N, C-alpha and C positions, 0 to 999 in steps of 0.2 A: 501685224503679220509681218512676217519677213522672209525674204527669199532665202531658200536653203542652198539650193543649187539650179543653175539655169543651163537649160541644153540647147543649142540652136536648132536640132532635129527633133524637138519634143513634139509630141502628137496629143498629149493631154497633160493638163497642169493639174497637180493635187495640192488644194488649197485648207489650210486649218486657222480658221478665222479666230479660233480660242473658244474659252467658255463664256457665252453670252447669253442671255435671258432675253431671248425676242419677246417674251409676253410681259417683260418687265414695263409697266406704265410710266417709268420714270423716264425723264430726257436723256439721262446719262446712258441707260440701258439701250435705248434706242440709237444713240449716236455711236456707241460701241459697236451695235450690230453692223451698222452702216459702213462704219470703218472697216471692220473686219471683213465684209463683203464686197468692198469697193473693187479690188483686184478682179472680181468674177466679170464685170463689165469692160474692164480694160484690155482683157487677154483677146489675142486673136485666135486661140485654139480652145476648144472645148476644156471644160474644167469639172473636178470632182471635188466636192467639199466635204471636209471631216465635220460631222455636224453632233451635236451635244444632244439634240432631241429632235422630234418631230417639227416643231414650229420653225427651229433654225435651218433645219432641211428644205423646209417648204419656202422660206424665205430666199435662201440661196437659190432655189428653182426658179423663183420668181425674179430674182435678179439676172437669170440667164446661165447659171449652172446646168450641165448636162447629167450631172449625178450628185448623190448624196449617201454617204455611208456612216454608221456609228463612228464616233470619235477613235475610237480603239479597236479597230477591225482585225480580225485575224488574216494572215497573209494571203491565203487563197482568195477570201472574199474581197479584200482590197485589190488583188490582181485580177480578179473577175470583172470588178467594176471598172478599172482602168481599161482594160481591153474591150469590154462592152460599149463603153463611151468613144473609143478610139474607132470602133465599127460603127459610130453614127447611132447608136442606140441610147435611150434615156435610163438611167439607174437610179432606184430609191431603193437602199436597204430596207427588206421587209421589217426589221425590229423597230424602223421608223413610223410605220404606219402603213396604210394602204397608199399604192401609189396613185398620184393624180391623173385623172384622165386628161390627155392632151388633146384629142379631137383633131389630130394631124392629118390623119387618113379617114375622118368621118366623124359622125356627132359624138359627144362626149359619152363615157361608159361609166356607168355606175354598178360595180360588181359588190356582192355581199362578200362578208368576210370570208364565208364558206367557199365562196366561188373563187376567190383568191387563192385559197389552200388547193383548190381542185385544179386551178389554171397553173399553178407552180408544179403539180404532179402530172399534169398532161405536158408540160414543158419538158419534164424528166422522163417522157415516153412511156407512162403509166398506162395500163389498159384500165377500163371499169372496175373490173375484179381487184386489182391491185389496189386502185384509188380507195375502194371501197374497204380494203382490210387495213390499209394505212390510217384511214379516218375513223374505222369503226362503225362503218354506216353501211346501209345495204348496197347490194350492187345496182339495184334500182333506183335507188337515192342519188347513188354516185352517177348514173346514167342521166338522172335528171337534171343535176347541177350541169354536166357536160352540155347537154341541150341548151339549157340557159344562156351558158357561156356562149356557145355558137350563135344563137338569136342575138345576143346583146351587142357581139362583135361583127355580125352580119357575115358570119363563116360557114362556109360549105362543109368543111371537114374539119377534124381535129388539128390537122397539121396547119390549114389555113389559120385557124383560130390562134395558134401559138405565134405564127409569124406576125399577124396583126397586132397581137398583144405585145410582142416584143418591139414592133416598130412604135408603137404607144407608150413604151415605157411601163405596162403593165407587169411585166415577168423580165427577169433576168436570165439570159441564156448561158 
């Protein structure tokens, strides 16, 4: 990994550890992964890592990165991830898999893939009716998923659920 540009007033670092297979069982793959992610632990500002896939993203988060996005993100997605991390949130690009429960503000939360979809739409301000239309499900089923999310997050309202989810890194605003 090389430093492309250094800024004294930077609030977030963007790291690209390169194409490394963290699932590779050989010693060389593990060494390249460790070397590529070493700067994460050395930084005194939050970092976002450009990850090749879910295993590399999880390894980066485990080493202290505050965010992980796909290696070739589009501009708006990258800007949103950097802004969210600068604001103190944890970010995991949804294409890399479901976000890890952090348990920072409570017990770990296990949401189903459908609940993650509903949560993303909740964060976008969708009503139950709009969620149902978007996902091709009944309004009753959408309401069921929303209630399940509220219970699992310990939230009393939809807004509170989105705030809790954002703080835990379950959704990117």
